[in-house]
N, C-alpha and C positions, 0 to 999 in steps of 0.2 A: 504493500499500500504505500502513498505518497503522503509525505509529509504537508499539511496543508498551511502549515506556519511558514511564513517568509523570515528568514533572517533567525533560525531557532537556536544559533548558539550566540545570539547577542552581540556579534560583532561589529554593527553599527549602532548609534542611537538612532534608528529609524523603524518605520512600519509598525512598531508597536504604539498602542495608547497606555500609557504608563501611570496614570493617577499619581500617587506619591511615591511611584518606583523609579530608580535610576537605571542607566545603562552605562556600564564602563568596564573595560578589562575583560571584555567576553563574557560577562554574566549581568543578570538583572538583580538589584537589591534593593529592599526595604527598611528604613528604621521604623521601630514603634512610634504609635501617635494615632494613626487614622486607618481604618479597615480600607483596604484599596485592591483593586485588581490590575493586572497587566494582561492586554488581551489584544485581539485580531479578529475583525468584524467585516460585515458586508461595505462598510465606508472605507477601510484599510485600501492600500495600494501595495500588492494587488488583494483586491476584494475577497473574501471568504464566504460562500455560500453554505449556511447551515440548513440542512433538509430534515422537517418534522419525521419522525418515525426511524431515523437512521441513527445506529450507536456510534459513538464517537470514542477512540480511546486516547489517553492523555497519558504522558509522561514527562517528568522534568527531573534532573540531575545535574551535579551532586546538589542536594538540598543542605544548604548550612542554616540551621537555624538556632539562635540563641533564646528565643523566647517567642511565645504564641503559638498559632497554627495556619497551615495553608491548606487549600483545597482546589481542584478541579472545578471550572464551573461553566455550564452553556447558559446564557441568560438573553435578554431582550424577549418580553413575555413573561412566562412564568419560569423562574430560577431553575435549574437542574445543578444540584450540588454534589460533588464527590465527596468521600469520606473526609475529615479533617485530619490532617497529618500534623502530629503534634513535636516530633522529633527528627533529628537529622537524618538524612536519607534520601529514599526515591520517592516519587509521588507518581502511583499508578490509579488511573480511575477509568472506568467505562460509563458513559452515560448517554441516554437516548434523549434526542432533542424533541420537542413539543411545537407546536404551532407557534409562531411568533418569535423564536429563539433566532437569533442573528449573530452572538457574539460567542468566541470560544476563549476561556482566560484562564489564568491561575489567579485566585483571591484570596489575600490574607487577612486575617484579623486585625484589629487595631493593635493588639500587643506583640504583633509578628516583628521580628528582627531577624533578617536573614538573606540569604539569597538562592538563585537557582539558575541553571543553566541547561543548554540541550533541550530545549522544548520541542515536543512531538504531540501532534494531534493527528489522527486518520480516521476514516470511515471503517469501521469493521465489517468484513466480508464473511462468507461462512467458510471460507478457507483458513481463517485465521485459528491459532492455537488459543487455549483458554488463557487469559490474562495472568502474569504470574511467574514465581519461579518453578522451573523444571529441571529435571535430571536425566541425562541420556547415557546411555552404554552403547559402545560400537563394535562390533565383531566384523573382521575382514573375511572375505571369502575367496579362494582362489581355485576354480573349477569346481565348485560345490564342495571343498574341503574348509571347513571352518577354522581361522586362526584364532588367537588370543582375544578376550574379550577386554576393551579398555575403558576406562571411565570409573566413576561417574565424572561427566560434564556437565556444568550448571550453568544455565542459561536464564535469563529474566525477559520474558515475553511481554512487550507492552501492549 
């Protein structure tokens, strides 16, 4: 799937609607003081079209959080909020848009002090693996003769 966000690595201070967030040194940061989101929407350049009934998968990392919490959000109309992430780590969320939604964002509460990077949002397809951490083992085969099993290999699916 294609990342719908332009400038997902916060390489420049452009494209994003920032509220009280700042962008610099390849990260988006917010100080405590007011609840605020960092977003892209139908008025962004390039615009994002949010489709009611579609499920969107969100990811951001690394999350450096010294206070407060942050969540993925689809807004415009009735807001659809992901789980509140209250500690450093990664943000993973799976949200379904409803009629009137037009903005894809990460929203921090008023006490949030921290930063995010590598923002990803895409439309889920039937071929997508379930979101989260998965472990894989691999076994080579040569002319039908199995080789040694290797693993586990850990991967986080957005």
